[in-house]
C-alpha positions in Angstrom: 29.6 -11.1 -45.8 30.9 -8.2 -43.8 34.5 -7.3 -44.3 34.7 -5.2 -41.1 32.9 -5.6 -37.7 29.4 -4.4 -37.6 28.7 -0.7 -37.1 25.9 0.5 -34.8 24.5 4.1 -34.7 22.6 5.5 -31.8 20.0 8.4 -31.9 19.5 10.5 -28.9 17.3 13.1 -27.3 19.6 16.3 -27.9 19.3 19.9 -29.0 20.0 20.8 -32.7 23.4 22.3 -31.9 24.7 19.2 -30.2 26.2 16.1 -31.5 23.1 13.6 -31.4 23.9 10.5 -33.6 26.8 8.5 -32.5 28.6 5.6 -34.2 30.1 2.6 -32.7 32.1 -0.4 -33.8 31.2 -3.7 -32.2 33.4 -6.7 -31.5 33.0 -10.4 -30.8 32.5 -9.7 -27.1 29.8 -7.3 -27.5 31.8 -4.1 -26.6 31.2 -0.9 -28.2 33.9 1.5 -29.4 32.9 5.1 -30.6 33.8 5.9 -34.1 31.9 9.2 -35.0 29.4 11.8 -34.0 27.2 14.1 -36.1 24.3 16.5 -35.1 21.3 14.7 -36.9 19.3 17.8 -36.5 17.0 18.8 -33.6 16.2 15.8 -31.3 17.4 13.1 -33.7 15.8 10.2 -31.8 14.9 7.5 -34.3 17.1 5.9 -37.1 16.7 3.4 -40.0 19.3 1.9 -42.3 18.7 0.8 -45.7 18.9 -2.8 -46.8 22.4 -2.5 -48.4 24.0 -0.7 -45.5 24.9 2.3 -47.6 22.8 5.0 -46.0 21.3 5.8 -42.6 18.0 7.8 -42.3 17.5 9.9 -39.2 14.0 11.2 -38.1 14.5 14.2 -36.0 11.9 15.7 -33.7 11.7 19.5 -33.4 8.8 21.2 -31.8 6.8 21.0 -35.1 7.5 20.0 -38.6 10.0 17.1 -38.5 12.3 16.1 -41.2 14.3 13.1 -42.5 18.0 13.5 -42.9 20.1 11.1 -45.1 23.6 10.2 -44.3 26.1 7.9 -46.3 27.9 5.3 -44.2 31.5 4.8 -44.4 32.1 1.2 -43.1 35.8 1.4 -42.9 35.9 4.6 -40.9 32.7 4.2 -39.2 31.6 7.6 -40.1 28.5 9.4 -41.7 28.4 12.0 -44.4 25.3 14.1 -44.7 23.5 13.7 -48.1 20.4 15.9 -47.6 17.4 16.6 -45.4 13.7 16.7 -46.4 10.7 17.8 -44.5 7.9 15.2 -43.9 5.3 17.9 -44.8 3.5 17.3 -41.5 3.0 19.6 -38.6 4.1 16.8 -36.2 7.6 15.7 -35.3 8.7 12.3 -36.6 9.1 9.7 -33.8 9.8 6.6 -36.1 11.1 5.9 -39.4 11.8 2.8 -41.4 13.0 1.9 -44.9 11.3 -0.5 -47.3 13.1 -3.7 -48.3 13.9 -2.5 -51.8 15.3 0.8 -50.6 12.8 3.0 -52.5 11.2 4.9 -49.8 11.3 6.0 -46.0 8.2 5.5 -44.0 7.6 8.0 -41.0 5.2 8.3 -38.2 4.4 11.6 -36.6 3.0 11.0 -33.2 1.8 14.7 -32.3 -0.3 15.3 -35.3 -1.5 11.8 -36.1 0.0 11.3 -39.6 2.3 8.9 -41.5 4.2 9.9 -44.5 6.1 8.2 -47.5 9.3 9.8 -48.7 11.0 8.4 -51.9 14.6 7.6 -51.9 16.4 9.1 -55.0 19.8 8.6 -56.5 22.7 8.5 -54.0 20.3 8.1 -51.0 18.8 11.5 -51.3 15.4 11.8 -49.6 12.8 13.3 -51.8 9.6 15.3 -51.1 6.7 13.2 -49.5 4.5 11.4 -52.1 1.9 10.6 -49.4 0.9 12.0 -46.1 -2.1 10.2 -44.3 -3.9 11.5 -41.4 -5.3 8.8 -39.0 -8.7 8.9 -37.3 -9.8 7.4 -33.9 -9.4 7.6 -30.2 -9.3 5.4 -26.9 -10.6 5.6 -23.4 -7.6 7.4 -21.8 -8.5 11.0 -22.1 -5.0 12.3 -21.4 -3.1 10.0 -24.0 -5.8 8.7 -26.4 -8.1 11.8 -27.2 -6.7 11.8 -30.8 -4.6 9.5 -32.9 -0.8 9.2 -32.2 1.0 6.8 -34.6 4.1 5.6 -32.8 5.7 3.2 -35.3 5.3 2.3 -39.1 7.1 -0.6 -40.7 6.9 -2.6 -43.8 5.6 -6.2 -43.3 7.8 -9.4 -44.1 6.9 -9.5 -47.8 7.1 -5.7 -48.3 3.5 -5.6 -49.8 2.0 -4.2 -46.7 3.0 -1.5 -44.1 1.8 -1.6 -40.4 1.3 1.3 -38.1 0.8 0.9 -34.3 -1.2 3.9 -33.2 -1.2 4.6 -29.4 -4.1 7.2 -29.6 -6.4 5.5 -32.0 -6.0 2.2 -30.2 -5.5 0.3 -33.4 -2.9 -1.3 -35.7 -3.5 0.1 -39.3 -2.7 -2.0 -42.3 -1.8 -0.3 -45.6 -0.9 -1.7 -49.0 2.6 -0.4 -49.8 3.8 0.4 -53.4 7.4 1.4 -52.7 8.0 2.3 -56.5 5.1 4.5 -56.6 5.7 5.9 -53.1 2.1 5.2 -52.0 0.1 3.9 -48.9 -3.5 2.7 -49.4 -5.7 1.2 -46.7 -5.8 -2.4 -47.0 -9.0 -4.3 -47.4 -8.7 -5.5 -43.9 -8.4 -1.9 -42.8 -7.1 -2.2 -39.3 -7.3 -4.3 -36.1 -8.6 -2.9 -32.9 -6.5 -3.6 -29.8 -8.0 -4.1 -26.4 -9.2 -0.8 -24.9 -6.8 1.4 -23.0 -3.6 -0.7 -24.0 -1.9 1.9 -26.1 -0.2 0.4 -29.2 3.5 1.4 -29.3 5.9 -0.7 -31.2 5.6 -3.8 -33.5 8.0 -6.5 -34.8 7.6 -9.7 -37.0 8.7 -13.2 -36.5 11.4 -14.4 -38.9 8.7 -16.8 -40.6 6.5 -13.9 -41.3 3.5 -15.7 -39.8 3.4 -13.9 -36.4 3.6 -10.3 -35.3 4.1 -8.9 -31.8 2.9 -5.6 -30.5 4.0 -4.0 -27.2 1.6 -1.7 -25.5 2.6 1.4 -23.6 -0.3 2.0 -21.3 -0.8 -1.4 -19.8 2.4 -3.0 -20.5 1.5 -6.0 -22.5 2.5 -8.1 -25.4 -0.2 -8.8 -27.9 0.6 -11.7 -30.4 -1.0 -11.7 -33.9 -1.2 -14.3 -36.5 -0.6 -12.8 -39.9 -2.3 -13.6 -43.3 0.4 -13.0 -45.9 -2.3 -12.8 -48.6 -4.5 -10.0 -47.1 -2.0 -8.6 -44.6 -4.6 -8.8 -41.8 -3.6 -9.5 -38.1 -5.7 -11.8 -35.8 -4.7 -11.6 -32.1 -4.3 -15.0 -30.3 -2.2 -14.2 -27.2 -1.9 -11.3 -24.6 0.9 -11.5 -22.0 2.2 -8.9 -19.4 5.7 -7.6 -19.6 5.8 -7.3 -15.7 6.3 -9.8 -12.9 3.0 -10.6 -11.1 4.2 -8.9 -7.9 5.1 -5.6 -9.5 2.9 -2.7 -8.0 4.6 0.5 -9.3 4.1 2.7 -12.4 5.4 1.3 -15.8 5.3 2.2 -19.5 6.3 -0.6 -21.8 8.3 0.7 -24.9 10.2 -1.5 -27.4 9.8 -5.0 -28.7 12.0 -7.2 -30.9 12.0 -11.0 -31.9 15.3 -12.8 -31.8 16.7 -13.7 -35.2 16.2 -17.5 -34.3 12.5 -16.8 -33.8 12.7 -18.7 -30.5 12.7 -15.7 -28.1 10.9 -12.3 -27.8 12.1 -9.3 -25.7 10.2 -6.2 -24.5 11.4 -3.2 -22.6 9.8 -1.7 -19.3 10.3 1.8 -18.2 9.6 2.3 -14.6 10.4 -1.4 -13.7 13.5 -0.6 -15.9 13.9 -4.1 -17.3 13.8 -6.3 -20.3 11.0 -8.9 -20.5 12.2 -12.2 -21.9 9.8 -14.7 -23.5 10.1 -18.0 -25.0 8.1 -18.6 -28.1 6.6 -22.1 -28.7 6.1 -23.7 -32.1 2.8 -21.7 -32.5 4.3 -18.3 -31.9 2.8 -18.1 -28.3 5.0 -16.2 -25.8 5.6 -17.3 -22.2 7.5 -15.0 -19.9 10.8 -16.4 -18.6 12.3 -13.6 -16.8 12.5 -9.8 -16.3 16.2 -8.8 -16.3 17.2 -5.2 -14.8 18.8 -3.0 -17.5 21.3 -1.7 -14.9 19.9 1.8 -15.6 16.7 3.9 -15.9 14.1 4.3 -18.6 15.1 1.7 -21.4 13.1 3.5 -24.1 14.5 1.3 -26.7 16.9 -1.7 -27.0 18.6 -3.5 -29.8 19.7 -7.1 -30.8 22.9 -7.3 -32.7 22.5 -9.2 -36.2 24.0 -12.4 -35.0 21.6 -12.7 -32.1 24.4 -13.0 -29.5 24.0 -9.8 -27.7 21.2 -7.3 -26.5 22.0 -3.7 -25.9 19.7 -1.8 -23.5 19.4 2.0 -23.9 18.8 3.7 -20.6 17.8 7.1 -21.5 17.5 8.6 -18.1 20.9 7.3 -16.9 22.8 8.0 -20.2 24.1 4.4 -20.7 24.0 1.6 -23.1 24.4 -1.8 -21.3 25.5 -5.0 -23.1 24.0 -8.3 -22.3 25.1 -11.6 -23.8 22.1 -13.8 -24.7 22.5 -17.3 -23.3 21.3 -20.4 -25.3 18.1 -20.3 -23.4 17.3 -16.7 -24.4 18.0 -15.3 -21.0 20.3 -12.3 -20.5 23.8 -12.2 -18.8 25.3 -8.7 -18.4 28.8 -8.7 -19.8 30.0 -5.7 -17.8 30.4 -3.5 -20.9 28.7 0.0 -20.3 29.3 3.1 -22.6 28.0 6.5 -21.8 25.7 8.1 -24.4 23.6 11.3 -23.6 19.9 10.2 -23.6 20.2 7.3 -26.0 16.9 6.4 -27.7 17.2 4.3 -30.8 20.2 1.9 -31.8 20.4 0.4 -35.2 23.1 -1.9 -36.7 24.3 -1.3 -40.3 26.0 -4.2 -42.1 27.9 -4.0 -45.6 
């Protein structure tokens, strides 16, 4: 049980010589108070804490050759202390990172050169050199965005035996067998699942029961629901719903997706419509759109749910704000009025002791 209020850290789109990772303390009303700031390296957009809350890993995005920076977390002070930084050994900049459930490795996705990497975690949270760098293959019908692979997220499955990669360019979700101790990824027997052409797979999240997975697609703004086979790791699509209201006619790029800790609700972000799509999940995991709530800003690239499931934080990258919403009993969103200014916020992650 946490002895202090939860910490949240935010990665941003900033230059290498600027403060780019910001720490905040949250309170019972969902308000954020700033505790710290560090550079995080060039363009430190994406973050991942380890399971025990002792370390935070930052994926930065220079023009080429990204790296993972490790920080030790001081929960009392709400600050970060740099441990080390290690290149992903890829020509592409890392756009996503996650940590396996046993805190033995960091998984990264490099959008620009179509690779994913595994970096072991050593003593004291130090990131070691990659033990695997895998290059994807595949393309999609959109010549501008899908002429080659572009992995956009990688995360371990609910049992930590498989890792899943949503690849916008290859138009697939790749499934790998994950061995955290050995630091390896091997293609699972099921291989991958092809998603409907032209959708552009972007981010993925899992239902708390481990049976369902939800993919948000960037190019056509949909949520794809999958049933997951825990034995083989395979994904079987069973529902496909829009993130937008039926009467919307403008341009939109869907971005992030998260399942509520209760498993009763699902949320997705819209850039262009600038909203959070709210879904109710039935007993079979099927989503139905309930509302699209304005984020009170522009371009919510990502958003976050606090660990209690009481609040949602929308990160408006183009208007430099994080807006807090209270989650009502029916899953819908109610703005609390709490708004904090953060330069180009991209990724918010909670870190609990």
